[in-house]
Phi, psi and omega in degrees: 000317180298322178296321179295328179291337178295333183309320182287346182253006178292146181240160176310135178089347178299148180260135179236128177261125173263116184250122178247137182282333181252167178244063182285166175288129184287131178261165181302319181251044183305134183296316183282325185266341183238301189290315180295310177301321179295318179296318179294317179299317180294318180296315187271330186070015183258156174269103185250160177253118181255138173234155179233138169235150184223154179067223181271009181273079179255124189295148177277338184261057183298336185301338182283353181257144174275330184210140170248128176248113186255148174290185180289352174063035180294342180265001179250151171282164181302317182298319180292319178294319176299321179298317179296316179298314180296322177297318177298312179300314182301327183263004177074029181251129178292145177223140176214188181233170182306312184299317180291324176297313180295322177297316179297315182295332180262007175073022182240012184301315180299318182294314183286340179266002180236073185294348182265002177293143178295142179269133177284112183296338181271352181288145179274000000 
């Protein structure tokens, strides 16, 4: 959640790392390489620099990034994902995930992060 809040404070030229746990074949509308950067760009209105890492290729020089946006990590074990999160924290780099970025970009982050809010029975 804290990482998702950084989105509003990104400035022109900030670097954002898109981290994918698998090394899948890239599709035309790839979520990490196309949809997430587009959503962040639209949300912030800033000119940002995006980099992508895939598989076990997680950079050692995290300090150059303002934000790491990680996939759901279904191809990583818990220990490896925890290591990535701790490395980001240790180096003062914000980290969040695809789902929270998309929720923030679509204006529903507060709603999806507050499961105890009453549901409006009349809402469609």
